[in-house]
Structure formats: structure tokens, C-alpha cells
C-alpha positions as CSV (number, residue, x, y, z in Angstrom):
1,M,25.8,-5.8,-18.8
2,V,28.2,-5.9,-16.1
3,L,31.8,-6.7,-17.2
4,P,33.0,-9.4,-15.0
5,A,34.7,-8.8,-12.3
6,P,38.5,-10.1,-12.7
7,N,39.2,-12.5,-9.7
8,L,43.2,-11.5,-9.1
9,D,44.7,-14.7,-7.0
10,D,42.1,-17.8,-7.8
11,R,44.3,-20.0,-5.2
12,R,42.6,-21.8,-2.5
13,F,43.8,-23.1,1.0
14,Q,44.7,-26.5,-0.5
15,Q,46.7,-25.4,-3.2
16,L,48.6,-23.0,-1.1
17,V,49.9,-25.9,1.4
18,D,50.2,-28.3,-2.3
19,D,52.8,-25.0,-3.2
20,A,54.5,-25.3,0.1
21,K,54.9,-28.8,0.4
22,R,56.7,-28.7,-3.3
23,L,58.8,-25.9,-2.1
24,V,60.0,-28.1,1.0
25,Q,60.9,-31.0,-1.1
26,Q,63.2,-28.7,-3.0
27,R,64.6,-26.9,-0.2
28,C,64.3,-29.2,2.4
29,P,65.1,-32.3,1.1
30,E,65.8,-33.6,4.7
31,W,62.4,-33.0,5.6
32,T,60.2,-36.2,5.0
33,D,57.4,-36.3,7.0
34,H,54.3,-34.3,5.3
35,N,51.4,-36.1,7.1
36,V,48.9,-33.7,9.3
37,S,50.4,-35.0,12.2
38,D,54.0,-33.3,11.8
39,P,54.3,-30.2,13.4
40,G,55.9,-28.5,10.6
41,V,53.0,-29.5,8.6
42,T,50.6,-27.5,11.0
43,L,52.4,-24.4,10.3
44,I,52.3,-24.8,6.9
45,E,48.6,-25.3,7.3
46,T,48.5,-22.1,9.3
47,F,49.5,-19.6,7.3
48,A,47.9,-21.4,4.2
49,W,44.6,-20.1,6.0
50,M,46.2,-16.7,6.8
51,T,46.9,-16.3,3.2
52,D,43.9,-17.2,1.8
53,L,42.3,-15.0,4.3
54,L,43.8,-12.2,2.5
55,L,43.6,-13.5,-1.4
56,Y,39.8,-13.0,-0.1
57,R,40.1,-9.4,0.7
58,L,42.1,-8.8,-2.5
59,N,39.4,-10.1,-4.7
60,R,36.9,-7.8,-2.8
61,V,38.6,-4.7,-4.7
62,P,37.1,-4.9,-7.8
63,D,33.9,-5.0,-5.9
64,R,35.0,-1.8,-4.1
65,L,36.0,0.0,-7.1
66,Y,32.5,-0.7,-9.0
67,V,31.1,0.8,-5.9
68,K,32.8,3.7,-6.5
69,F,32.1,3.6,-10.1
70,L,28.7,4.0,-9.1
71,E,29.0,7.0,-6.9
72,L,30.4,8.6,-9.7
73,L,27.3,8.2,-12.0
74,G,25.5,9.2,-8.8
75,V,23.8,6.3,-8.3
76,S,22.6,6.5,-4.8
77,L,20.6,3.8,-2.6
78,F,16.6,4.2,-2.3
79,P,15.4,4.8,1.1
80,P,12.5,3.0,2.5
81,T,8.9,3.9,1.8
82,A,6.3,4.0,4.9
83,A,3.8,1.7,4.8
84,R,-0.2,3.5,5.0
85,T,-3.6,2.6,6.5
86,E,-6.9,3.5,7.1
87,L,-7.3,4.5,11.3
88,T,-10.8,4.4,12.5
89,F,-11.2,6.7,15.8
90,W,-14.3,5.9,17.6
91,L,-16.0,8.2,20.0
92,S,-16.7,7.6,23.6
93,G,-20.1,8.5,23.3
94,T,-23.2,11.4,21.6
95,V,-20.6,14.3,21.5
96,P,-22.6,18.0,21.5
97,D,-19.6,19.8,19.4
98,P,-17.6,19.0,16.6
99,V,-14.3,16.4,17.7
100,V,-11.1,17.5,15.9
101,V,-8.3,14.7,15.3
102,P,-5.7,17.1,14.4
103,E,-3.0,16.3,11.8
104,G,-0.1,14.2,12.7
105,T,-1.3,12.5,16.2
106,E,0.4,9.5,16.5
107,V,-1.0,6.3,17.3
108,S,1.2,2.7,17.3
109,T,1.3,-0.9,18.3
110,L,1.5,-2.6,21.7
111,R,4.9,-3.0,22.9
112,T,6.0,-6.4,23.4
113,E,8.6,-8.2,25.2
114,S,10.7,-9.0,22.0
115,D,9.0,-5.8,19.1
116,E,9.4,-2.2,20.0
117,P,5.8,-0.3,19.1
118,V,5.7,0.5,15.5
119,T,4.2,4.4,15.0
120,F,1.7,5.7,12.5
121,S,0.9,9.4,12.4
122,T,-2.6,10.9,10.6
123,I,-1.9,12.6,7.1
124,D,-4.6,14.8,7.6
125,P,-7.2,16.4,10.3
126,L,-10.3,14.5,10.9
127,E,-13.6,16.4,12.2
128,L,-16.2,14.4,13.9
129,A,-19.4,16.3,13.8
130,P,-22.4,15.6,15.8
131,V,-25.2,14.4,13.2
132,R,-28.8,13.7,12.9
133,V,-31.5,12.5,10.7
134,E,-33.9,14.9,9.0
135,H,-35.4,13.1,6.0
136,L,-37.0,9.7,5.2
137,F,-38.2,8.9,2.3
138,N,-38.7,5.9,0.1
139,H,-38.9,5.6,-3.8
140,N,-40.6,2.4,-4.8
141,T,-39.8,0.9,-8.3
142,G,-41.7,3.0,-11.3
143,G,-43.2,5.2,-8.5
144,E,-42.1,8.1,-7.2
145,V,-40.6,9.8,-4.1
146,V,-42.7,9.7,-1.3
147,D,-42.0,12.1,1.8
148,H,-42.3,10.3,5.4
149,D,-40.6,13.2,7.7
150,A,-44.0,12.6,9.7
151,T,-43.1,9.4,11.4
152,L,-39.6,11.7,12.3
153,K,-41.5,13.7,14.7
154,D,-44.0,11.3,16.0
155,L,-42.4,10.4,19.4
156,E,-45.5,8.3,20.2
157,F,-44.3,5.9,17.0
158,N,-48.3,5.8,15.9
159,T,-47.3,6.6,12.7
160,E,-45.6,4.2,10.2
161,F,-45.0,3.3,6.7
162,L,-44.1,0.4,4.6
163,A,-40.5,0.9,3.4
164,F,-40.8,-0.7,-0.1
165,S,-43.4,-2.0,-2.6
166,T,-45.7,-4.8,-1.8
167,P,-44.6,-7.2,-2.6
168,P,-40.9,-5.8,-2.8
169,A,-38.9,-5.5,-5.8
170,P,-35.1,-5.0,-6.5
171,G,-34.8,-1.2,-6.8
172,D,-36.6,-0.5,-4.2
173,L,-35.6,2.4,-2.3
174,L,-35.2,3.6,1.5
175,L,-33.8,6.9,1.7
176,V,-32.4,8.7,4.7
177,G,-31.5,12.2,4.5
178,L,-28.3,13.8,7.4
179,D,-28.4,17.1,8.0
180,H,-24.6,17.4,6.8
181,A,-22.3,14.5,4.4
182,V,-20.2,12.5,6.9
183,P,-17.2,11.4,4.3
184,R,-15.6,8.7,6.0
185,G,-17.5,8.5,8.8
186,I,-19.3,6.2,10.9
187,V,-23.0,6.6,11.4
188,G,-25.2,4.6,13.5
189,L,-28.9,4.4,12.1
190,D,-31.2,3.4,14.9
191,L,-34.2,2.4,13.5
192,R,-38.1,1.2,15.0
193,C,-39.1,-1.7,12.8
194,T,-42.1,-4.6,13.0
195,I,-41.6,-8.1,11.7
196,E,-43.3,-7.6,8.5
197,G,-40.6,-7.8,5.8
198,I,-41.0,-11.8,6.0
199,G,-39.3,-13.9,4.2
200,V,-35.5,-13.4,4.4
201,D,-32.3,-14.5,6.0
202,P,-32.0,-12.5,9.1
203,T,-28.3,-12.7,8.9
204,D,-28.0,-12.1,4.6
205,P,-31.0,-10.2,3.8
206,P,-30.8,-8.6,-0.3
207,L,-30.0,-5.3,0.8
208,V,-27.7,-3.2,0.1
209,W,-26.8,0.2,1.8
210,E,-25.0,2.5,-0.6
211,A,-24.0,6.9,0.3
212,F,-24.6,9.8,-2.9
213,C,-20.9,10.6,-3.7
214,A,-19.5,12.8,-6.8
215,G,-23.0,12.2,-8.5
216,S,-23.2,8.4,-7.9
217,W,-23.9,6.2,-5.4
218,V,-21.4,4.0,-3.9
219,A,-21.5,0.9,-1.5
220,C,-21.4,1.3,2.1
221,V,-19.4,-1.1,4.4
222,V,-22.2,-2.3,6.6
223,I,-20.3,-3.3,9.9
224,E,-23.1,-4.5,12.1
225,D,-26.9,-4.8,11.4
226,T,-29.0,-6.0,14.3
227,T,-32.0,-5.2,12.5
228,G,-32.1,-8.5,10.5
229,G,-33.1,-6.9,7.6
230,L,-35.6,-3.8,8.6
231,N,-37.3,-6.7,10.5
232,R,-37.3,-5.3,14.4
233,D,-35.5,-2.7,16.6
234,G,-31.5,-2.3,16.6
235,R,-29.0,-0.6,14.7
236,V,-27.4,-0.4,11.5
237,T,-23.6,0.5,11.6
238,L,-22.4,1.9,8.2
239,R,-18.8,2.9,7.0
240,V,-19.4,6.0,4.7
241,P,-17.2,6.2,1.6
242,K,-14.9,9.4,1.1
243,G,-16.6,11.0,-1.3
244,H,-20.3,11.4,0.3
245,E,-21.2,15.1,-0.3
246,A,-25.0,16.5,0.0
247,S,-27.3,17.0,-2.7
248,V,-30.9,17.6,-3.4
249,I,-33.4,14.8,-3.8
250,N,-36.9,15.3,-4.4
251,A,-36.6,19.3,-3.7
252,T,-34.5,18.3,-0.6
253,R,-31.0,19.0,0.2
254,A,-29.2,16.3,2.5
255,G,-26.4,13.6,3.1
256,W,-28.1,11.1,1.7
257,L,-27.9,7.3,2.4
258,R,-30.4,4.5,1.3
259,A,-31.0,1.2,1.3
260,R,-31.8,-0.6,-1.9
261,V,-33.0,-4.1,-2.3
262,V,-31.4,-5.7,-5.0
263,Q,-31.9,-9.3,-6.7
264,S,-30.8,-12.3,-4.8
265,V,-28.7,-14.6,-5.4
266,E,-29.2,-18.4,-5.6
267,G,-29.9,-19.8,-2.2
268,Q,-30.9,-16.3,-0.5
269,P,-34.2,-15.8,0.4
270,F,-36.4,-12.7,-0.9
271,Y,-38.8,-10.7,0.7
272,S,-42.3,-12.2,0.7
273,S,-43.8,-8.8,2.1
274,P,-42.2,-5.2,2.9
275,P,-40.9,-3.9,6.6
276,K,-42.5,-1.8,8.5
277,I,-40.8,1.6,10.0
278,F,-41.8,3.6,12.6
279,T,-38.8,5.9,12.9
280,C,-35.2,6.8,12.6
281,A,-32.4,8.1,14.1
282,G,-28.9,9.0,13.3
283,V,-25.3,9.0,15.3
284,L,-22.2,9.8,14.3
285,L,-19.8,7.0,16.1
286,G,-16.2,7.9,14.5
287,G,-14.2,8.8,11.0
288,E,-11.8,7.3,9.1
289,V,-8.4,9.3,8.4
290,D,-5.2,8.6,6.4
291,A,-1.9,7.4,8.1
292,T,1.7,6.5,7.3
293,H,4.7,4.7,9.3
294,A,6.0,7.9,10.4
295,E,7.5,10.3,12.6
296,T,7.5,13.7,12.1
297,I,10.8,15.9,13.0
298,R,9.9,19.6,13.0
299,N,12.4,22.7,13.3
300,E,15.5,20.8,13.5
301,V,18.9,22.4,13.5
302,V,21.7,20.4,11.7
303,G,24.9,22.7,12.6
304,L,27.1,25.7,12.2
305,S,28.7,26.3,8.5
306,E,32.1,26.0,8.1
307,G,32.2,28.4,5.1
308,V,33.9,25.9,3.1
309,P,32.7,24.1,-0.2
310,G,31.2,20.3,0.2
311,Q,29.6,21.0,3.6
312,R,27.8,17.5,4.7
313,F,25.1,17.8,7.5
314,E,23.8,14.8,9.2
315,L,20.4,14.6,10.7
316,Q,19.6,13.9,13.7
317,R,17.3,11.2,12.4
318,S,17.6,8.6,9.3
319,P,16.2,7.7,6.5
320,V,14.3,10.5,5.1
321,L,11.0,9.3,3.7
322,P,10.7,10.5,0.0
323,G,7.4,11.7,-1.5
324,D,7.6,15.0,1.0
325,A,9.2,18.6,0.7
326,F,12.3,18.7,2.5
327,V,13.1,22.5,3.3
328,V,16.4,23.8,4.4
329,E,17.4,27.2,6.2
330,V,20.2,29.3,6.4
331,A,20.4,31.8,8.8
332,A,21.0,35.3,6.8
333,G,21.4,38.4,8.5
334,S,18.3,38.7,10.7
335,G,16.3,36.1,9.3
336,W,16.1,32.9,7.5
337,S,17.0,32.0,3.8
338,E,15.3,29.1,1.6
339,W,17.4,27.2,0.0
340,R,16.2,24.4,-2.5
341,Q,16.8,21.2,-3.4
342,V,18.2,19.3,-6.9
343,S,18.9,16.3,-7.7
344,N,22.7,16.8,-8.4
345,F,24.7,20.0,-8.9
346,A,25.6,19.7,-12.4
347,D,23.6,22.9,-13.6
348,S,24.4,25.1,-10.7
349,G,26.4,27.5,-10.8
350,P,28.4,29.3,-7.7
351,D,25.4,31.7,-6.3
352,A,22.6,28.8,-6.6
353,K,21.3,28.5,-3.0
354,V,21.0,24.5,-3.6
355,F,21.8,21.7,-1.4
356,V,21.4,17.8,-2.3
357,L,19.7,15.4,-0.2
358,D,21.2,11.8,0.6
359,A,17.9,10.3,1.8
360,S,18.8,6.8,3.0
361,A,22.3,7.9,5.2
362,G,20.1,11.3,5.8
363,E,22.9,14.0,5.4
364,V,22.4,17.7,4.5
365,V,24.6,18.0,1.5
366,F,26.4,21.5,0.1
367,G,27.5,22.0,-3.3
368,P,31.8,21.3,-4.0
369,A,34.8,23.1,-5.9
370,V,36.3,21.5,-8.3
371,R,38.9,21.6,-9.7
372,M,39.4,21.8,-14.1
373,E,41.8,20.8,-16.2
374,D,43.0,24.6,-17.2
375,G,43.9,24.5,-12.8
376,S,41.0,27.0,-12.5
377,V,37.9,25.7,-9.6
378,R,34.7,25.9,-9.9
379,Q,32.3,26.3,-7.4
380,Y,29.0,24.3,-8.1
381,G,26.3,25.8,-5.8
382,A,26.6,28.4,-3.6
383,V,28.5,27.7,-0.1
384,P,26.2,29.0,3.1
385,P,28.2,31.4,5.3
386,K,30.5,30.4,8.0
387,A,28.7,30.1,11.0
388,A,25.5,30.0,9.6
389,P,22.8,28.4,11.6
390,I,21.4,25.6,9.2
391,R,18.0,23.7,10.0
392,V,15.3,21.6,8.4
393,L,11.5,23.0,8.6
394,E,10.2,19.7,8.7
395,Y,11.0,15.7,7.6
396,R,9.6,12.6,7.9
397,T,11.3,9.6,9.4
398,G,10.5,5.7,9.1
399,G,9.5,3.4,7.1
400,G,10.5,-0.5,6.0
401,R,8.3,-3.7,5.9
402,K,8.0,-3.6,9.4
403,G,5.4,-0.7,9.0
404,N,3.0,-3.6,7.1
405,V,1.5,-4.3,10.2
406,Q,-1.8,-6.6,10.6
407,A,-5.4,-5.3,10.9
408,R,-6.2,-4.3,14.0
409,T,-2.6,-4.0,15.8
410,I,-2.5,-0.3,15.6
411,T,-4.3,0.5,18.8
412,V,-2.6,2.9,21.2
413,L,-3.2,6.4,21.1
414,R,0.0,8.1,21.7
415,N,-1.5,11.4,22.7
416,P,-5.1,10.9,24.5
417,I,-7.9,13.4,22.7
418,P,-10.9,14.2,24.9
419,F,-14.2,12.2,23.5
420,I,-12.2,9.9,21.5
421,S,-12.2,6.1,23.1
422,T,-10.7,3.9,21.2
423,V,-8.8,3.3,17.6
424,E,-8.5,0.6,15.8
425,N,-7.0,-0.3,11.7
426,R,-9.4,-2.0,10.0
427,V,-7.0,-3.1,7.1
428,A,-3.8,-3.9,7.3
429,A,-1.1,-1.5,6.6
430,S,0.8,-1.6,3.4
431,G,2.9,-0.3,1.2
432,G,6.3,-0.5,3.6
433,V,9.1,-1.2,1.8
434,D,12.5,-1.8,3.2
435,G,16.0,0.5,1.8
436,E,17.6,-0.7,-1.0
437,D,20.6,-2.8,-0.5
438,I,23.8,-2.6,-2.1
439,E,23.2,-5.9,-4.3
440,N,20.3,-4.6,-5.4
441,A,22.2,-0.9,-6.5
442,K,24.8,-2.4,-8.6
443,M,22.2,-4.3,-10.4
444,R,20.6,-1.2,-11.0
445,G,23.5,1.2,-11.9
446,P,24.2,-0.4,-15.4
447,L,20.0,0.3,-15.9
448,Q,20.4,3.7,-14.9
449,L,23.1,4.8,-17.3
450,R,21.6,3.2,-20.2
451,S,18.9,5.2,-19.9
452,R,20.6,8.3,-19.1
453,N,17.6,9.7,-17.2
454,R,15.7,9.7,-20.2
455,A,12.3,7.6,-21.4
456,V,12.4,6.5,-24.5
457,T,11.8,2.8,-24.7
458,A,9.2,1.2,-22.3
459,L,11.8,-0.3,-20.0
460,D,12.9,2.9,-19.7
461,Y,9.8,4.4,-18.8
462,E,9.4,1.3,-15.8
463,Q,12.9,1.6,-14.5
464,L,12.3,5.9,-14.1
465,A,8.7,4.8,-12.7
466,K,10.6,2.7,-9.8
467,E,13.0,5.1,-9.0
468,A,10.4,7.7,-8.7
469,A,7.9,5.6,-6.4
470,P,10.2,2.7,-4.8
471,E,7.0,1.5,-2.7
472,I,5.2,0.0,-5.9
473,A,5.7,-3.3,-6.1
474,R,5.0,-3.7,-10.2
475,I,5.3,-1.5,-13.1
476,R,4.3,-2.1,-16.8
477,A,4.5,0.5,-19.5
478,V,2.6,0.0,-22.9
479,A,1.4,1.8,-26.0
480,A,-2.3,3.7,-25.0
481,D,-3.6,2.5,-28.3
482,E,-2.6,2.1,-31.6
483,N,-4.2,5.4,-33.3
484,D,-2.1,7.3,-30.6
485,P,1.7,6.1,-31.0
486,G,2.8,9.0,-28.9
487,A,0.8,7.8,-25.7
488,V,2.1,5.5,-22.9
489,R,0.8,4.1,-20.3
490,V,2.4,3.3,-17.7
491,L,0.2,0.9,-14.7
492,V,0.8,0.7,-11.5
493,V,0.4,-1.9,-9.1
494,P,0.8,-1.2,-5.7
495,A,2.6,-3.0,-2.6
496,V,-0.1,-4.9,-0.4
497,A,0.0,-6.7,2.9
498,D,-2.6,-9.9,2.7
499,G,-5.2,-10.3,5.2
500,E,-7.2,-13.0,6.6
501,L,-6.6,-16.8,4.4
502,G,-4.3,-14.2,2.4
503,R,-7.3,-12.0,1.0
504,V,-6.9,-8.3,-0.4
505,T,-9.4,-6.2,-0.8
506,F,-10.1,-3.9,-4.1
507,D,-9.3,-0.8,-2.5
508,Q,-5.7,-2.0,-1.7
509,M,-5.2,-2.9,-5.2
510,V,-5.8,1.1,-6.1
511,P,-2.3,3.0,-6.1
512,D,-2.3,6.0,-3.9
513,A,-2.7,9.1,-5.7
514,T,0.2,11.3,-4.3
515,A,2.4,7.7,-5.7
516,L,0.9,8.2,-9.1
517,E,0.9,12.3,-9.4
518,R,4.4,11.7,-8.0
519,I,5.5,9.1,-11.2
520,A,3.7,11.3,-13.6
521,R,5.6,14.9,-12.7
522,Y,8.9,12.3,-12.8
523,L,8.5,11.0,-15.9
524,D,6.8,14.3,-17.4
525,A,10.5,15.8,-17.1
526,R,12.1,12.9,-18.3
527,R,9.7,11.8,-21.5
528,V,10.5,12.3,-25.2
529,M,9.5,15.3,-26.4
530,G,6.2,14.6,-27.8
531,A,4.8,11.8,-25.7
532,R,1.8,12.0,-23.7
533,V,2.2,10.3,-20.3
534,I,-0.6,8.2,-18.7
535,V,0.0,6.9,-15.8
536,E,-3.0,4.7,-13.7
537,P,-3.7,1.2,-12.4
538,P,-4.4,-1.8,-14.5
539,R,-7.6,-3.3,-15.2
540,Y,-8.8,-5.9,-13.0
541,Q,-10.6,-9.1,-13.8
542,G,-12.6,-10.2,-10.7
543,I,-12.9,-13.7,-10.7
544,T,-14.6,-16.5,-8.0
545,V,-14.0,-19.7,-7.6
546,V,-16.6,-22.5,-5.9
547,V,-15.5,-26.2,-5.4
548,R,-16.8,-29.0,-3.2
549,V,-13.8,-31.1,-1.9
550,K,-13.8,-33.9,-0.1
551,A,-11.6,-34.5,2.8
552,R,-9.4,-37.2,4.1
553,S,-10.2,-38.8,7.2
554,R,-9.5,-37.5,11.1
555,F,-9.1,-34.0,8.7
556,E,-10.9,-31.3,10.1
557,P,-13.2,-29.6,8.0
558,R,-13.2,-26.1,9.0
559,R,-9.0,-25.9,8.8
560,L,-9.1,-27.6,5.2
561,R,-11.7,-24.9,4.1
562,D,-9.3,-22.2,5.7
563,E,-6.8,-24.1,3.5
564,C,-8.1,-24.1,0.6
565,L,-9.2,-20.7,0.8
566,T,-5.7,-19.5,1.4
567,A,-4.3,-21.4,-1.5
568,L,-6.7,-20.1,-4.1
569,Y,-6.6,-16.3,-2.8
570,G,-2.3,-17.0,-3.1
571,Y,-2.1,-18.5,-6.4
572,F,-4.7,-16.1,-8.0
573,H,-2.9,-12.6,-6.5
574,P,-2.2,-9.6,-8.5
575,V,1.5,-9.2,-6.9
576,T,2.3,-12.7,-5.1
577,G,0.5,-15.1,-6.9
578,G,0.9,-17.1,-10.6
579,P,3.0,-20.2,-11.4
580,E,5.7,-18.5,-10.4
581,S,4.8,-16.4,-7.2
582,D,6.0,-13.0,-8.6
583,G,2.7,-11.7,-9.6
584,W,0.0,-12.8,-11.7
585,P,1.5,-12.4,-15.4
586,F,-0.1,-9.3,-17.5
587,G,-2.7,-10.8,-19.7
588,R,-2.5,-14.3,-18.7
589,P,-5.6,-16.3,-19.0
590,I,-7.5,-18.0,-16.1
591,H,-8.6,-21.7,-16.7
592,V,-10.5,-23.8,-14.2
593,G,-7.7,-26.6,-14.7
594,E,-5.0,-24.3,-12.1
595,V,-7.8,-24.7,-9.4
596,Y,-7.5,-28.5,-9.6
597,S,-3.8,-28.5,-9.5
598,V,-3.5,-25.9,-6.7
599,L,-5.6,-27.6,-4.4
600,Q,-5.0,-31.3,-5.1
601,K,-1.6,-30.8,-3.5
602,L,-2.9,-30.1,-0.7
603,P,-2.5,-32.6,2.3
604,G,-5.8,-32.8,3.2
605,V,-7.8,-33.1,0.1
606,E,-9.0,-36.4,-0.7
607,L,-10.9,-35.6,-4.0
608,L,-11.6,-32.0,-5.3
609,E,-15.5,-33.1,-6.6
610,D,-16.6,-30.2,-8.6
611,A,-15.0,-26.5,-9.3
612,R,-16.4,-23.9,-11.4
613,L,-14.8,-20.2,-12.3
614,F,-16.8,-17.7,-12.6
615,A,-16.0,-14.0,-14.1
616,A,-16.9,-11.0,-11.5
617,D,-17.3,-7.9,-11.3
618,P,-15.0,-6.5,-7.8
619,L,-16.9,-3.2,-7.4
620,S,-20.8,-4.3,-7.7
621,G,-19.8,-8.4,-6.7
622,E,-22.1,-9.5,-9.9
623,R,-21.0,-12.6,-11.2
624,G,-21.1,-13.8,-14.8
625,Q,-22.1,-17.9,-15.4
626,S,-19.7,-21.0,-14.5
627,V,-16.9,-21.5,-17.5
628,Q,-13.8,-23.1,-18.0
629,R,-11.6,-20.3,-19.5
630,I,-11.7,-16.3,-18.9
631,D,-9.4,-14.8,-21.3
632,I,-8.2,-11.1,-19.9
633,D,-6.9,-7.9,-21.7
634,A,-3.2,-8.3,-22.7
635,N,-2.8,-5.5,-20.0
636,A,-5.2,-6.5,-17.2
637,L,-4.5,-8.4,-14.2
638,V,-6.7,-11.1,-11.9
639,F,-8.7,-10.1,-8.9
640,S,-9.8,-12.8,-6.5
641,Y,-13.3,-12.0,-5.3
642,E,-15.1,-13.8,-2.5
643,H,-14.4,-17.5,-3.5
644,Q,-16.3,-20.1,-1.8
645,V,-15.3,-23.8,-0.5
646,L,-17.2,-26.5,0.6
647,V,-15.8,-29.6,2.7
648,S,-17.7,-32.7,3.0
């Protein structure tokens, strides 16, 4: 625990004034008017005010010494972390050759009168190659795959086929084979159909579009479907998952997509007869790539060495974002010599070419010379030669909460790219965390001293994992299995930016793979011998709440519906929800009574007529029966999936 700092002088303004008046009575008895209107009392109060300020500064000395002790222990402020998002680049039209969006392409938000633009840069290159449909199959439940490639070659549209069985059944498939896989691509399927698949709601057909990814079928995001469930000429625009790959179906290799008939949910109309397809064509409309709130600085010369120990060189831009390789080179003869980054100089000899990076301040620090007890001087780390230029090959700067921008706000392409018309972020950017302040560092210091950079207890694992990835919102360390006492599970919950109505998608709750790898590598170097560390996200229990509320008079129903949904998504939130608004507690069961408690407090709710709670699969969307209580695993969290509110 932190020792209480002494109060060196606890007197305040009024006490100083009273002490001065008592001295006046002793030293100057002829002065009898001690009222505030007396000019002498005014002078006393003036000097008491100035003394009070000096005492305040004096009592700040213990805090300064405490911070200096933390510096001696090697405690430094965490730098900010950068928000991440997915950028969608839209093509201006059909392109004859592949279009490449280079790595590091910068895109920003709009500049306004009050706010500077927030700049993001792509992490990987994006190649947008033209695509076409080469194969068209269907596969009815219990039957064989049927080849309909002839319809693709019939330019007169005299050949057609029924997409599904008669009548359609859940599990019937329409298979579309592309000439190559399009991972993270946006594909438009232009279909010629007739109104034969009757019985369905054109705005909500019982169809799911999927792509073959790494041995399994993964759902695609349907951006737009103007065919009304394959019932009229139109286009189905799909966002293809990241893992899409070429595979073999019916002895035919292609990048496969499929439309699968699913069992209709309550109130959803189903096909009474199958749609009729004449032809299908494909076009690549764009693609997605990950981006981070950062700017990349390359080949920056930070200064010339003076040839003395303990040199510090300040970077042009700070802070430096964590997680990337930071390479420093020092001129040596006709070339450059690479120096290695270390966390401290404790194990470095006088010839070790090492440096320490202060990421928060943006400084490169070389090894100091320390005078030992016997009077000798020991050098920790080599000293760069005098007059040798020192440069940093590459680093990223930026980060902070300002990078957590809302969806569809990153729209400005800083460097135009041929055939790219527009760019946008379909999801809100998340993960941006401001740099650590001194108050938090003062609280963290004793914890770091307690763990001594070694992971033994669960609290040690959590604290060290937070050091490795400060952008993570919640971390929990638990025993992996009762039968395996040496294994430790570190559950990682990322920070997320809420979307419309406070909703988050399930993809946002999956931590970034690089962050998981960074935590695992950091803990592996600090774990107890024989311990096995597993770093992964927690299990999420999806829930769906269906409620019917009665609005107060003169209260707009649509507004009340949005307020109810916002309250539900906010309360059943894994990061910011729960009774204390600090994240849903691990293992806490969900009870339908909490729905009444949350919604009845809203000013527009006259009466909560009915509330139902369903367990839901956040991946497939399937939900169970209505229940009063859902018990979840001790190390699981809740996830809101498609709440529904009916306002009367």
C-alpha cells in the first residue's frame, strides 16, 4: 500500500490570521481595532494569503519526491494507443486491371471550424482485381449438385432453372463460383430473375449469403439486395469475409459464394415456390483493409552524438505508439550500425549497442555511466561515437481517444488513387486510449514493485498484461483447468466504440491478433517456470430482449423506441454496462427483472407491458426459448444481440 504523505504544515488562511492577531495583542497592546475594516488587519490578511500559498507549495514536496522515487524504480508513463477500424475503398467503375491501394495510404475525417482532421493510415496493401462469375450450381436438400453453367453462356436468356427445390426447404443452396477468391472484397452479383419465388417478404427473405473460408462457410454481410429475395432483376451486394479462399465443389475449383435457405423465424413469410434464375454476373465494387489512427515517420535524423554517456535525443513527433519495431541506427564508418532497444540498462555491458525508448516523451536514451561505491565508474551500454549521426528508420505517432470516431466519418483520401472514387469506415473506430497521467502512474507504482516484473498470482498476470497492451479495456486471469494447475487463461476484452444506439458488433469484441500476440510474448518472458499461459477473448453469452412498452401521452413512439434500445444496449454491455457501469461482471447471471428496472426509469415509459429474455448465438443469430434467467459461465460476459422494442 502507499504510505500516507506527511502534511508538513497544516495551517490555513484563517489560522494564520488568528495567530497574527494574537501576536498583535502581545507585542502591540495599543492596537485595539482588530475588525476587518482596519487597514492593519488588511495587511495581516494579505500576508496570511501569501503564506498560505507558500504552505501549499511546501506540502507538494512529498508528491514530487514520490514521483522521483517512481522514476528510480523505472516506472514510466504508458503512451497512448491508436484506434483501429476497417476502411472501405469503392471503385469508380469496372476496371480492366488490378488496382492497388498501397500500405500506409492516409485517409482522414473532414476538417471543421473547431476540429482538426483525424488521420488514419492503412496497415496492409489492398489489391482490387476484376472478378467474374464462371460457375452456377444449385444443391437441393437430399439431392446432388446440379451444374447450370449453360445459363451463364446463354446471352438470349432462353435458359433458366429453379434456384431451389419445389417447394423450397431449409438447406437448399444456390452456389456461385467466382474466377478467384476475393477476401475482404465487396462483390456485386447481378441476377436476372422472375417473380416465381412467391410467398416471401421482399425486404426480409429467408436467405443467408455465405462464403467458403478456411474449411467452413462464413456469413457475408448483405449491403444491399434489390432482387427482393431472387424475385426480380437486380443486384445483391455482398461484403466477403477475410478468410475467403478458392475451394473445390463438384470437381470445380472457384471462389465459392452461396445463398442458403434458412428456417423462417416467427412472423417471417417463407417461400411457397422457388425463384427462377436466368443468369448471374459478378463485378468487384471495392474492398476493405485495416487502418490505424497514426502517421508514419521514416528516416528521421534525431541528432549528432556528443560522445558522452547518458545522451538523450528528442524525436520530432511524440508520443511513439507501442507495438511496432523501433530501429535506431548510428553512423559507423561508411555505413550504419543497428542498435537494439531494451527496457532498461541493468544487464547491459559497456560494449552493448542498446538504447531505451521513452515512448510517452518521444526520447531515445543511451546508456549512462554510474559511479560505484568503490569510486570506479561503470558504463551501462555503449556510447555512440562523437559526431556520429543518429537516425530512426521508422516509427508511428498519434493515438488517443480522439481516434475513436464514429462510423462513416473517415471520408477524405489524402492522396488520390486512380479508379478509387470514395472511401469510408463502415464501423466506428475503437481502441484509442489516451496516454497515462501521473495520478494513475502513482497508483500503479506500488503494484509494479509488488510483482517485480514476475507473474505469480492472478493479479500479477493482469497487471503485466495491462502493461503489455494498455489499449485493452478489461483483463482477467483465471486457472485454465482444474486438471491442469499449471495453465493460466488470460481473458482479454478490447475497448470498443459504440455505434448507433450504443450497439457494438460481435466482431468488435474480438481482440486484435497482434495485441494478443504481444500480451502472450510479454507474459511468456515473465511467467513462473512450468506455467503455461493462454491469452484469448472470454466466452460471450448472447442475449436478445423483446419488450412491449406503453408510451406516455404526447411522447413520440419512435423516440421512445430508440431510448429503450439505447438503455438495453448500454446496460447489457461487456465493457461499460452492468450495475456499476464499469462493464458487465464476469459470470453474473442475467435476469428478466433487470429489464424492468432499466426501462421503467425512462421518462417516456408509462408502463412496461411485457418483457422476454432469450439466449442467442451471436454468430448464427439463432435464439432459444423465452426464459426468466440465463446463467453464464464464471468467466463469461454478456453480449447484446438484436434487442427488439414495440411501443404502443
